C-alpha positions as CSV (number, residue, x, y, z in Angstrom):
1,M,-30.4,-9.3,-18.4
2,N,-33.9,-7.7,-18.7
3,E,-36.6,-8.0,-16.1
4,A,-37.8,-11.4,-17.5
5,G,-34.3,-12.8,-17.0
6,E,-33.5,-13.0,-20.7
7,P,-30.2,-11.7,-22.2
8,E,-30.4,-8.2,-23.6
9,L,-28.1,-6.4,-26.0
10,I,-27.1,-3.0,-24.9
11,S,-25.0,-0.4,-26.7
12,R,-21.6,0.7,-25.4
13,E,-23.0,4.2,-24.8
14,R,-25.7,2.8,-22.6
15,L,-23.3,0.7,-20.7
16,N,-20.9,3.6,-20.2
17,K,-23.8,5.8,-18.9
18,E,-24.9,3.1,-16.5
19,V,-21.3,2.7,-15.1
20,I,-21.0,6.5,-14.8
21,N,-24.3,6.8,-13.0
22,A,-23.3,4.0,-10.6
23,L,-20.0,5.7,-9.8
24,R,-21.7,9.1,-9.3
25,S,-24.3,7.6,-6.9
26,S,-21.6,6.0,-4.7
27,S,-20.8,8.0,-1.6
28,P,-17.2,8.7,-0.5
29,R,-16.0,6.6,2.4
30,V,-13.8,9.4,3.8
31,D,-14.3,13.0,4.8
32,V,-12.8,14.7,1.7
33,L,-12.1,18.0,3.4
34,Q,-10.3,16.4,6.2
35,E,-8.2,14.4,3.8
36,Y,-7.3,17.6,1.9
37,K,-6.3,19.2,5.3
38,K,-4.1,16.3,6.2
39,S,-2.5,16.4,2.8
40,I,-1.7,20.1,3.1
41,E,-0.2,19.6,6.5
42,F,2.0,16.8,5.3
43,I,3.2,18.8,2.2
44,E,4.0,21.8,4.5
45,L,6.0,19.4,6.7
46,V,7.9,18.1,3.8
47,L,8.7,21.6,2.5
48,S,9.9,22.7,5.9
49,C,12.2,19.6,6.1
50,Y,13.6,20.4,2.7
51,K,14.4,23.9,3.9
52,S,16.0,22.9,7.1
53,G,17.6,19.7,5.9
54,D,16.4,17.8,9.0
55,F,14.1,14.9,8.0
56,A,13.5,13.6,11.6
57,P,9.9,15.0,11.7
58,I,9.1,13.0,8.5
59,A,10.6,9.9,9.9
60,A,8.5,10.4,13.1
61,K,5.4,10.9,11.0
62,I,6.1,7.7,9.0
63,Q,6.8,5.8,12.3
64,S,3.4,7.1,13.7
65,M,1.7,5.2,10.9
66,K,3.2,1.8,11.6
67,G,0.1,0.4,13.3
68,L,-2.1,1.5,10.4
69,V,0.1,-0.1,7.8
70,I,0.7,-3.3,9.8
71,N,-3.1,-3.7,10.2
72,Y,-3.6,-3.0,6.5
73,I,-1.0,-5.7,5.6
74,K,-2.6,-8.2,8.0
75,K,-6.1,-7.7,6.7
76,R,-5.4,-7.4,3.0
77,F,-2.6,-10.0,2.6
78,L,-3.4,-12.3,5.6
79,L,0.1,-12.1,7.0
80,S,0.3,-12.8,10.7
81,D,3.9,-13.8,11.2
82,E,5.5,-11.0,13.3
83,Y,8.9,-11.4,11.6
84,S,7.3,-11.0,8.2
85,L,5.3,-8.0,9.3
86,D,8.4,-6.3,10.8
87,M,10.3,-6.9,7.6
88,A,7.5,-5.5,5.5
89,W,7.2,-2.5,7.8
90,Y,11.0,-1.9,7.6
91,A,10.9,-2.0,3.8
92,V,7.9,0.2,3.5
93,S,9.2,2.9,5.9
94,E,12.7,2.9,4.4
95,L,11.3,3.2,0.8
96,A,9.0,6.0,1.8
97,L,11.7,7.9,3.6
98,D,14.2,7.4,0.8
99,D,11.6,8.6,-1.8
100,I,11.0,11.8,0.2
101,I,14.6,12.6,1.1
102,N,15.9,12.0,-2.4
103,K,12.9,13.8,-4.1
104,K,12.0,10.7,-6.1
105,R,8.3,11.1,-5.8
106,M,5.8,13.8,-4.9
107,I,3.7,12.3,-2.1
108,P,0.6,14.3,-1.2
109,M,-1.1,11.6,0.9
110,L,1.3,9.7,3.1
111,E,-1.2,7.1,4.3
112,Y,-2.2,6.0,0.8
113,Y,1.4,6.0,-0.4
114,L,2.5,3.7,2.5
115,K,-0.4,1.4,1.6
116,T,0.7,1.5,-2.1
117,I,4.3,0.6,-1.1
118,S,3.1,-2.3,1.1
119,R,0.9,-3.7,-1.7
120,S,3.9,-3.6,-4.1
121,Y,6.3,-5.1,-1.5
122,V,4.0,-8.0,-0.7
123,A,3.2,-8.7,-4.3
124,R,6.9,-8.8,-5.3
125,K,7.9,-10.9,-2.3
126,R,5.1,-13.4,-2.4
127,P,6.5,-15.5,-5.3
128,Y,9.8,-15.8,-3.5
129,L,8.1,-17.1,-0.4
130,H,6.8,-20.0,-2.3
131,R,10.1,-20.7,-4.1
132,E,12.8,-20.3,-1.6
133,K,13.8,-23.0,0.9
134,S,15.8,-22.5,4.0
135,I,19.2,-24.0,4.2
136,D,18.5,-24.8,7.8
137,D,15.4,-26.9,7.1
138,P,16.4,-30.5,8.3
139,D,13.6,-32.1,6.2
140,D,14.8,-30.5,2.9
141,Y,17.5,-32.9,1.7
142,T,18.0,-31.1,-1.6
143,M,19.5,-28.1,0.2
144,N,22.0,-30.1,2.3
145,V,25.2,-30.4,0.3
146,Y,26.8,-32.8,2.9
147,R,24.3,-35.6,2.4
């Protein structure tokens, strides 16, 4: 739309330049140097654990981020049930630790990787939450084979 509010045709090049300029002008939401330092520290921790064969420090590091991931899941996916949050955290922490121990992925930023796993976990589990019915539900007559 132009200044008069009328539709205006623009070329792909102009649109591309406008998008690039908008992205360039946006400021980062994090301290980039601090994030690089945290990444280097985590990579050094992982390398030392591979050398020693003891992955307890990595498990402790993952456990230290439980609150951060739980809050992320609560805010992003509007989950508030403690049991569901505990199950999500268990799955996220187990998957991350398994990926590191078995060298399945190179993880330079643990915080972002845990958030990625939590997004994937909730996205894959959400359809099942709407489909499945508990066998113990007294109001669900279709699941009771004795009636």
